[in-house]
Structures are given as C-alpha cells and as structure tokens.
C-alpha positions as CSV (number, residue, x, y, z in Angstrom):
1,L,-0.1,31.2,-32.1
2,P,1.8,34.7,-31.0
3,D,5.9,34.1,-30.6
4,L,5.7,35.2,-26.4
5,P,9.1,36.4,-25.1
6,L,11.3,34.1,-22.8
7,E,10.2,35.1,-19.6
8,D,6.2,34.3,-20.9
9,A,7.3,31.1,-22.2
10,L,9.4,29.1,-19.6
11,D,8.4,29.4,-15.8
12,P,9.9,31.4,-13.7
13,D,12.3,28.8,-12.0
14,V,13.6,27.8,-15.1
15,L,14.4,30.8,-15.6
16,E,16.0,31.6,-12.7
17,K,18.4,28.3,-12.0
18,S,19.6,28.5,-16.1
19,Y,19.9,32.3,-15.6
20,Q,17.7,33.2,-18.0
21,L,16.6,36.3,-16.3
22,P,16.5,40.0,-16.8
23,K,19.7,41.0,-14.0
24,D,21.4,37.4,-14.9
25,Q,21.7,39.0,-18.6
26,A,22.6,43.0,-17.4
27,I,25.2,40.9,-15.5
28,A,26.1,39.1,-18.7
29,R,26.6,41.8,-20.4
30,S,29.1,43.9,-17.9
31,Q,32.5,44.3,-17.7
32,L,32.2,43.4,-14.1
33,P,32.8,40.8,-12.5
34,E,30.2,38.8,-11.6
35,R,31.1,38.4,-7.7
36,W,31.2,41.9,-7.4
37,L,27.9,42.7,-8.4
38,Q,26.4,40.4,-6.5
39,A,27.9,42.2,-3.2
40,Y,27.7,45.1,-4.3
41,G,24.8,45.5,-5.8
42,G,23.6,44.3,-9.4
43,D,23.6,48.3,-10.9
44,G,27.5,48.2,-10.4
45,Q,26.9,51.3,-9.4
46,N,27.8,51.6,-5.8
47,L,31.1,49.5,-6.6
48,P,33.5,50.8,-4.0
49,R,36.4,51.1,-5.8
50,K,39.8,49.4,-6.9
51,S,43.5,50.0,-6.3
52,D,45.8,48.1,-8.5
53,E,47.0,46.1,-6.4
54,E,43.8,44.8,-5.2
55,Y,42.8,44.5,-8.8
56,Q,46.4,41.5,-8.9
57,N,44.7,39.9,-6.3
58,E,41.8,39.1,-8.5
59,A,44.0,38.5,-11.5
60,R,46.4,35.9,-9.9
61,W,43.1,34.4,-7.9
62,M,41.5,33.6,-11.4
63,Y,44.9,32.3,-13.1
64,N,45.0,29.6,-10.3
65,Q,42.0,29.2,-9.9
66,V,41.9,28.4,-13.6
67,F,45.5,26.9,-14.5
68,K,46.9,26.1,-10.9
69,A,44.6,23.1,-10.7
70,R,44.7,21.9,-14.2
71,S,48.8,22.2,-14.0
72,Y,49.7,24.0,-16.2
73,D,53.1,24.9,-16.3
74,R,52.8,28.9,-15.2
75,P,55.5,30.8,-18.1
76,T,54.4,29.0,-21.0
77,T,51.0,29.3,-19.9
78,E,51.4,33.6,-19.7
79,S,53.9,34.1,-22.8
80,A,50.9,32.2,-24.3
81,I,48.0,35.0,-23.3
82,I,50.4,37.6,-23.7
C-alpha cells in the first residue's frame, strides 16, 4: 500500500477538529498570537502594528490566565521565569 499524506488518509472533519489542516499548521509555525491571526487574517500580513502598551497588555492577560487562576505567588513566579 502506498503511504498517504495525513490529509488524504483521514476525513476532513476529523482533520479540522484535531487542528491538522494546513491553515492550523501555518498558525502553529508562526510566531504570532493565534487569536491575532484569526482576527486579522491567517497569513499575518494584515496585522495592525502593536504598541509596547498593547504587548504589555497581552503579556499581562496571558500571565493572569496561566498563573492567577492557579494562585501562584507573583514575585516567585516572575523570578523563576526571568
């Protein structure tokens, strides 16, 4: 039997649900936040320029989502990361 690429071997719905479509792989390879790519276009070419303040807000949001919900101590966590 010939080896088939994953997208030919599986049902397209299964690939979509498991985030294995080419567009999902492109998002995974990019260094841009996924929600920005989804909001402004999957190619990353139409993204608006972000200010330092917007990047800081993004970082604060991510920190709160990951660490605040688990009640980690901020100074200890920050010193471990930095």
